[in-house]
C-alpha positions in Angstrom: -55.9 114.3 61.3 -54.3 111.3 59.7 -50.9 111.7 58.4 -50.6 111.2 54.8 -47.7 108.9 54.0 -46.7 110.4 50.9 -46.5 114.0 52.6 -44.5 112.7 55.5 -42.0 111.1 52.9 -41.8 114.1 51.1 -40.8 116.0 54.3 -38.4 113.6 55.2 -36.5 113.7 51.9 -36.5 117.5 51.8 -35.1 117.5 55.3 -32.4 115.0 54.4 -31.4 116.7 51.4 -31.1 120.1 53.1 -29.1 118.8 56.0 -26.8 117.0 53.3 -26.7 120.5 51.6 -25.7 122.1 54.9 -28.6 124.2 55.2 -30.2 125.4 58.4 -33.2 123.1 58.9 -36.1 123.3 61.1 -38.0 119.7 61.0 -41.0 118.9 63.2 -40.4 122.1 65.3 -36.8 121.7 66.0 -33.4 122.5 64.4 -31.5 119.6 63.1 -27.9 119.3 62.0 -25.8 116.7 60.2 -25.6 114.6 63.6 -29.3 114.3 63.3 -29.0 112.6 59.8 -29.1 108.9 61.0 -32.7 109.7 62.6 -33.9 111.5 59.5 -32.9 108.6 57.4 -34.5 106.2 59.9 -37.6 108.3 59.7 -37.7 108.4 56.0 -37.4 104.6 55.9 -40.4 104.2 58.0 -42.4 106.4 55.8 -41.4 104.6 52.7 -42.4 101.3 54.3 -45.9 102.8 55.2 -46.2 104.3 51.8 -45.4 100.8 50.2 -48.0 99.2 52.5 -50.6 101.8 51.6 -49.9 101.1 47.7 -50.4 97.5 48.4 -53.6 98.0 49.7 -52.6 97.5 53.5 -51.3 94.0 52.8 -47.7 93.2 54.6 -44.7 93.2 52.3 -44.0 89.6 52.6 -45.7 86.2 52.0 -46.6 83.4 54.7 -45.6 80.0 53.9 -47.7 77.1 55.0 -46.0 73.9 56.0 -48.0 70.7 55.9 
């Protein structure tokens, strides 16, 4: 099953919000706490990049310069 970038981003955003609110959170089958927040943020940023790439039609988010 292919992972849907929007669904994954939504899960990371919810986990981030829940951890920040002090809620008891289980994410990807394990309990996460405030000390896990950097990993959650890193995962969210990765899924934001993946989603942006899909929305650009698979093109990278940069231009290549040609120097003659």
